[in-house]
C-alpha positions in Angstrom: 139.3 -17.6 110.9 136.3 -15.4 110.1 134.1 -17.4 112.4 136.7 -17.0 115.3 136.8 -13.3 114.8 133.0 -13.1 114.9 132.9 -15.1 118.1 135.6 -12.9 119.7 133.9 -9.7 118.7 130.6 -11.0 120.1 132.3 -12.0 123.4 134.0 -8.6 123.7 130.7 -6.7 123.1 128.9 -8.9 125.6 131.7 -8.4 128.2 131.6 -4.7 127.6 127.8 -4.6 128.2 128.1 -6.7 131.4 130.8 -4.4 132.8 128.8 -1.3 132.0 125.8 -2.6 133.9 127.9 -4.0 136.8 130.5 -1.3 137.8 128.9 0.8 140.6 128.5 -2.3 142.6 132.2 -3.1 142.5 133.5 0.1 144.1 136.3 0.0 146.6 134.1 0.5 149.6 130.5 -0.7 150.3 128.9 2.7 150.9 126.5 1.5 153.6 128.9 0.0 156.2 132.4 1.0 155.0 133.4 -2.6 154.2 136.2 -2.9 151.7 135.1 -5.0 148.8 137.3 -7.7 147.3 138.7 -6.4 144.1 137.1 -8.0 141.0 138.8 -7.2 137.7 136.5 -6.7 134.7 137.6 -9.9 133.1 136.7 -11.9 136.2 133.2 -10.6 136.9 131.4 -13.6 135.3 130.8 -16.6 137.6 131.7 -18.8 134.6 135.3 -17.5 134.7 137.6 -19.2 137.2 138.8 -17.0 140.0 140.6 -19.2 142.5 141.7 -16.4 144.8 138.3 -14.9 145.1 137.6 -14.5 148.8 135.1 -11.6 149.4 134.2 -10.5 152.9 130.8 -11.1 154.4 128.5 -8.3 155.4 125.0 -7.9 156.7 123.9 -4.5 158.0 122.6 -4.4 161.7 119.8 -2.3 160.3 118.1 -5.5 159.0 117.8 -7.2 162.4 114.1 -7.9 163.3 112.8 -5.7 160.5 109.4 -6.9 159.2 110.3 -5.9 155.6 113.6 -7.9 155.7 114.3 -11.6 155.3 115.7 -13.5 158.3 119.3 -14.7 158.2 119.9 -17.8 156.1 121.1 -19.5 159.3 117.5 -19.3 160.6 116.2 -22.9 160.5 112.6 -21.6 160.0 113.6 -19.6 156.9 113.0 -21.7 153.9 112.8 -19.4 150.9 111.6 -20.6 147.5 114.2 -19.3 145.0 113.2 -18.4 141.5 109.5 -18.4 142.4 106.7 -16.5 144.0 107.3 -17.2 147.7 103.9 -16.4 149.2 103.6 -12.7 148.6 107.3 -12.2 148.1 108.5 -12.2 144.5 111.8 -14.1 144.3 111.8 -14.3 140.6 114.3 -12.3 138.5 113.5 -10.2 135.5 116.7 -11.8 134.0 115.4 -15.4 134.2 116.5 -18.1 136.6 119.5 -17.4 138.7 121.8 -20.0 140.3 121.8 -21.0 143.9 125.1 -22.2 145.5 125.4 -23.5 149.0 121.9 -22.4 149.7 122.6 -18.8 148.5 121.3 -17.1 145.4 124.0 -15.8 143.1 124.0 -12.4 141.5 123.0 -13.2 137.9 125.4 -10.6 136.4 128.5 -11.7 138.4 130.8 -11.1 141.3 130.7 -7.9 143.3 133.5 -8.4 145.9 131.1 -8.8 148.8 129.1 -11.7 150.2 125.9 -11.6 152.2 123.1 -9.2 151.5 124.7 -5.9 152.7 121.9 -3.5 153.5 119.3 -5.0 151.1 116.3 -6.6 152.8 115.8 -9.6 150.6 118.2 -12.4 149.6 118.3 -12.6 145.8 116.3 -10.0 143.8 115.0 -6.9 145.5 112.3 -5.5 143.3 111.8 -1.7 142.9 109.8 0.5 140.6 111.0 3.9 139.2 108.6 6.5 137.7 110.4 8.7 135.2 108.1 11.8 135.1 109.0 14.2 132.4 107.8 17.5 130.9 109.3 20.0 128.3 111.2 23.0 129.4 109.2 26.0 128.3 109.1 29.8 128.2 106.6 31.9 130.1 104.5 31.7 126.9 104.6 27.9 127.0 106.9 27.6 124.0 109.5 24.7 124.1 113.0 25.8 124.8 115.6 24.2 122.4 119.3 23.6 123.0 121.4 26.0 120.9 123.8 23.3 119.8 121.5 20.3 119.0 118.4 22.4 118.3 116.4 19.7 120.1 113.8 20.6 122.8 115.1 20.3 126.4 113.4 17.7 128.5 113.0 18.0 132.3 112.4 15.2 134.8 111.3 15.0 138.4 114.4 14.4 140.4 114.8 13.7 144.1 117.9 14.0 146.2 118.4 10.9 148.4 118.9 11.4 152.1 121.3 8.4 152.5 123.9 9.4 149.9 122.8 12.9 148.8 122.8 11.9 145.1 120.1 12.9 142.7 117.8 10.1 141.6 114.4 9.0 140.3 111.6 9.1 142.9 111.3 5.3 143.0 111.2 2.7 145.8 110.7 -0.9 146.8 107.7 -3.0 145.7 105.9 -4.1 148.8 105.0 -7.8 149.1 101.8 -8.5 147.0 101.8 -5.0 145.6 101.4 -4.4 141.9 104.2 -2.4 140.2 101.6 0.2 139.0 100.7 0.9 142.6 104.3 1.2 143.7 105.0 3.8 141.0 102.1 6.0 142.2 102.8 5.5 145.9 106.5 6.3 145.6 106.0 9.4 143.5 103.4 10.7 145.9 105.5 10.0 149.0 108.9 11.3 147.6 107.9 14.1 145.2 104.6 15.3 146.6 105.2 14.6 150.3 101.8 12.8 150.7 102.7 11.4 154.1 102.7 14.9 155.6 100.1 16.6 153.3 96.7 17.6 154.5 93.8 15.3 153.8 92.4 17.8 151.2 95.8 18.1 149.5 96.4 14.4 149.5 93.0 13.7 147.8 93.7 16.3 145.1 97.2 14.7 144.5 95.7 11.2 144.4 93.1 12.1 141.8 95.7 13.9 139.6 98.2 11.0 139.9 95.5 8.4 139.3 94.6 10.0 135.9 98.1 10.9 134.9 99.7 7.5 135.8 97.1 5.6 133.9 99.1 6.4 130.7 102.7 5.3 131.0 105.4 3.7 128.8 107.6 0.9 130.2 111.1 1.7 129.2 113.1 -0.9 131.2 112.7 -4.0 133.2 115.8 -5.7 134.7 119.0 -5.5 136.7 120.1 -2.3 138.3 123.8 -1.4 138.8 123.3 -0.3 142.4 126.1 0.3 144.9 124.1 -1.8 147.5 124.3 -5.0 145.4 126.3 -8.0 146.6 127.0 -11.5 145.4 123.8 -12.7 147.1 121.4 -9.8 146.9 120.8 -7.3 144.1 118.4 -4.6 142.9 116.0 -5.0 139.9 113.5 -2.5 138.7 110.7 -1.7 136.3 111.0 1.9 135.0 108.0 3.6 133.4 107.9 7.0 131.7 105.0 9.3 132.4 105.3 12.3 130.1 103.3 15.5 130.5 103.5 16.7 127.0 101.6 20.0 127.5 102.7 20.6 131.1 99.1 20.9 132.3 99.1 17.8 134.6 102.0 17.0 137.1 104.1 19.5 135.2 102.2 22.5 136.8 102.1 21.1 140.3 104.5 22.2 143.1 106.9 19.5 144.0 107.4 18.8 147.7 110.2 16.6 149.0 109.0 13.9 151.4 109.8 10.5 152.9 113.3 9.4 151.7 113.9 12.6 149.7 116.0 15.5 151.0 115.1 17.7 148.1 113.1 17.6 144.8 113.0 19.6 141.6 112.4 19.6 137.9 115.9 18.9 136.5 117.1 19.7 132.9 118.3 16.6 131.1 121.6 16.4 129.2 124.6 14.1 128.9 126.2 15.6 132.0 123.7 14.0 134.3 125.3 12.0 137.1 122.5 10.2 138.9 122.3 7.4 141.4 122.8 3.8 140.3 121.7 3.2 136.7 119.2 6.1 136.7 121.2 8.2 134.1 120.8 5.3 131.6 117.1 5.0 132.3 116.6 8.8 131.7 118.7 8.6 128.5 116.3 5.9 127.1 113.4 8.4 127.6 115.3 11.1 125.9 115.9 8.9 122.9 112.3 7.9 122.8 111.0 11.5 122.9 113.6 12.9 120.6 114.9 15.4 123.2 118.3 17.1 123.7 121.0 15.0 125.3 
């Protein structure tokens, strides 16, 4: 009886964790096309659980047609992807390990989403991103840390961008280009979205590049894995590597003016606390940094 109770508790905790990391991708409507998802109850998310009535709609955004960064349709006879492997320069491996392939389609390793196809995601299977979490302490004019009155812990700030597509606040991350190292993606995305490097003058861009090169050489990886992203489908999903770059004395990126660029509508240093409501799983990623640095939450 005790053994049964232990197995039951373990199963419930595992299920709870799966649901927590797989809820934003099961909303009523797919946000980038207005397609209504097939409803997937929490207890039927796992592919190992029978769901005889499961009949999700199929959707592939017209935006993907003939785009150089997007896979061809699976119906294309010339398209022969190598699942769970490095496919030329395209990384089709998952941070979660091997995923299943059914009827020639990769299956979301966390479970059902209520939508077939790849939605608006460019790649079938894992779509790899990198998210820099750039932080600094909130300080007074005399550079003294400001503490929260209730927890008496120092208040941490992070560089937040407002996405153009959904207007939600998020980390200034982006997709890893084919053949690109994650370390390069982190630097490139931060410069494009938070420092507007694409529109900056040559002189300003060189200054930013030198500053970022030095500052981004010291980072702490805080997460590598699946992202609960509203773009996810049964056959395409987001994964990320999140790295914290902390400016402890505020004399590096902490003192630079932020300039929104590329996919960002706005950018700012945002105070961190438990009320944060960020895009996808970004709040959880920021919380991990808070716990690591002993900051207010």
